[in-house]
C-alpha positions in Angstrom: 52.5 178.2 32.0 56.1 178.8 32.7 59.1 179.5 30.5 57.5 178.5 27.2 55.0 181.3 27.7 57.8 184.0 27.6 59.0 185.3 24.2 61.9 187.7 23.9 61.6 190.0 20.9 64.5 192.1 19.8 63.9 195.5 18.2 66.6 197.9 17.1 65.8 200.9 19.3 63.9 202.2 22.2 61.9 204.3 19.7 60.9 201.1 17.8 59.8 199.5 21.1 57.7 202.6 22.0 56.0 202.4 18.6 55.4 198.6 18.9 54.0 199.1 22.4 51.6 201.7 21.3 50.5 199.5 18.4 49.9 196.6 20.8 48.0 198.7 23.3 45.7 200.0 20.6 45.1 196.5 19.3 44.4 195.1 22.8 42.0 198.0 23.5 40.0 197.3 20.4 39.8 193.6 21.2 38.7 194.2 24.8 36.2 196.9 24.0 34.7 194.7 21.3 34.4 191.7 23.6 33.5 193.4 26.9 32.8 197.0 26.4 35.9 198.3 28.2 39.7 198.1 28.2 41.5 197.7 31.5 45.3 198.4 31.3 48.0 198.5 33.9 50.6 201.1 33.0 54.3 201.4 33.9 56.3 204.6 34.4 59.7 205.2 32.7 61.0 206.8 29.6 60.1 204.1 27.1 56.5 203.5 28.3 55.9 207.2 28.4 57.1 207.5 24.8 54.7 204.8 23.9 51.8 206.6 25.6 52.6 209.8 23.8 52.3 208.0 20.5 48.7 207.2 21.2 47.6 210.8 21.6 46.8 211.3 17.9 45.2 207.9 17.4 41.4 207.5 17.0 41.0 205.4 20.2 37.7 204.8 21.9 39.0 206.7 25.0 35.7 206.7 26.8 36.1 203.0 27.4 39.7 202.9 28.5 40.4 202.3 32.2 44.0 202.9 33.4 45.7 201.5 36.5 49.3 201.6 37.8 51.7 198.8 38.5 53.4 200.8 41.2 53.7 204.3 42.6 56.0 206.4 44.7 54.8 207.9 48.0 55.1 211.5 46.9 52.6 214.4 46.5 50.2 214.0 43.5 51.8 216.8 41.5 55.4 215.6 42.1 57.0 215.0 38.7 58.5 211.7 40.0 55.0 210.3 40.5 54.1 207.7 37.8 50.6 209.1 37.7 51.8 212.6 37.0 54.1 211.6 34.2 51.3 209.6 32.6 49.0 212.6 32.9 51.4 214.8 31.1 52.2 212.2 28.4 48.7 211.0 27.7 45.6 211.5 29.9 45.6 215.3 29.9 45.8 215.2 26.1 43.0 212.7 25.3 39.3 212.3 26.3 39.7 209.5 28.9 37.0 210.3 31.6 38.6 211.2 35.0 36.6 208.4 36.7 38.4 206.0 34.5 41.9 206.9 35.9 42.4 204.6 38.8 45.7 205.9 40.3 47.3 204.7 43.5 46.6 207.2 46.3 50.2 207.0 47.5 50.2 210.4 49.0 48.2 208.9 51.9 51.1 206.7 52.9 52.2 203.2 51.8 50.0 201.1 54.1 46.8 203.2 53.6 47.3 203.5 49.9 48.0 199.7 49.4 44.9 198.8 51.3 42.7 201.2 49.3 44.2 200.1 46.0 43.8 196.4 46.8 40.1 197.0 47.4 39.7 199.1 44.2 41.4 196.7 41.8 39.6 193.7 43.3 36.4 195.3 42.0 37.8 195.6 38.4 40.0 192.6 37.7 40.8 190.8 35.5 42.9 193.3 33.5 43.3 193.1 29.8 46.9 194.1 29.4 49.8 194.7 31.9 52.8 196.9 30.9 56.0 196.6 32.9 59.6 197.7 32.7 62.7 196.3 34.2 65.4 198.0 36.4 69.1 197.4 36.2 68.9 195.1 39.2 66.1 193.0 37.7 63.2 194.6 39.6 59.9 195.3 38.0 57.2 197.6 39.3 58.4 198.1 42.9 59.2 194.4 43.4 62.9 194.5 44.3 65.5 191.7 44.8 65.7 190.6 48.4 62.3 192.0 49.3 59.5 189.7 50.5 56.3 190.2 48.6 52.9 189.1 50.1 51.2 186.4 48.1 47.7 186.9 49.5 47.0 190.5 48.6 46.8 192.4 45.3 48.6 195.6 46.4 51.4 195.9 48.9 53.3 198.7 50.7 57.0 198.8 50.1 59.5 200.3 52.5 63.3 200.8 52.3 63.3 200.5 48.5 66.9 200.5 47.2 66.2 203.6 45.0 64.4 206.8 46.2 61.9 207.3 47.4 62.0 204.5 50.0 58.2 204.2 50.5 56.1 202.9 47.6 53.1 200.9 46.7 53.2 198.0 44.2 50.9 195.4 42.7 51.9 191.9 43.7 52.2 188.7 41.7 48.6 187.9 42.5 47.5 191.0 40.6 50.1 190.7 37.8 48.8 187.2 37.1 45.3 188.6 36.4 45.7 189.3 32.7 45.9 187.2 29.5 49.1 189.0 28.6 52.0 190.9 30.0 54.3 193.2 28.0 57.8 194.0 29.5 59.9 196.7 28.0 63.7 196.5 28.4 65.8 199.3 26.9 69.3 200.6 27.3 72.8 199.2 27.9 72.3 199.5 31.6 69.8 196.7 31.6 72.1 194.3 29.6 73.6 192.5 32.6 70.2 191.9 34.3 68.6 190.8 31.1 71.3 188.3 30.4 71.1 186.9 33.9 67.3 186.6 33.5 67.7 184.7 30.3 70.2 182.4 31.9 67.6 181.5 34.6 68.4 183.9 37.4 65.7 184.2 40.1 64.9 187.9 39.6 61.6 189.6 40.4 61.0 190.4 36.7 61.5 186.7 35.9 58.9 185.6 38.5 56.3 188.0 37.1 57.0 187.0 33.5 56.6 183.3 34.4 53.0 184.0 35.6 51.6 183.5 32.1 51.9 184.7 28.5 54.5 187.5 28.5 56.3 189.2 25.6 59.6 191.0 26.4 60.4 193.8 24.0 64.2 194.5 24.2 66.3 196.9 22.2 69.7 196.2 20.8 71.5 198.0 23.6 69.9 195.8 26.2 70.1 192.6 24.3 73.7 193.0 23.3 75.2 190.4 21.0 
């Protein structure tokens, strides 16, 4: 699909992006449940995605048919506040009636290799996804796909070692998995992301650019990240 499938959408603030993300998640869920009886969504960690999830708590969603997955996870104990799964539990899943069996977290506490193998098998049984949410780091990484790291092309989930930000051991979905959805939504907020966002828009070969180019992708960026 390529570049023409990527749309950069500027909103004024991170709050506006959180509100628009929540609206889009709700709409995607309704479409998927109406069409197939379930909504399969890959979630990102980070401040703005978590703010979006919190905005869904009081919405009349058909929670029994939501299935949630993760784009990446840190190899830390399950109750560590730095785990994406734990942050999402606090923001959303402990506050709404999503069945526990519908929460498909990465078992990263078992180690990167073991967890990646188990998650690869799990998501293979559930794909394709309906919506994939991602963020972007100041170096242009997304999920735990970092610049300079080689990512396998023949698996859905991969171990990550020596990540440039702590903790060094992680598990990430791969481009093969991120391609398995009709749409991707990438959230970019804050002035710290401005340089990488500008480089991406100029054509730099960044991990986030490679994932966005897999198919239909909307990039929600706030004014601080977009700059002038």
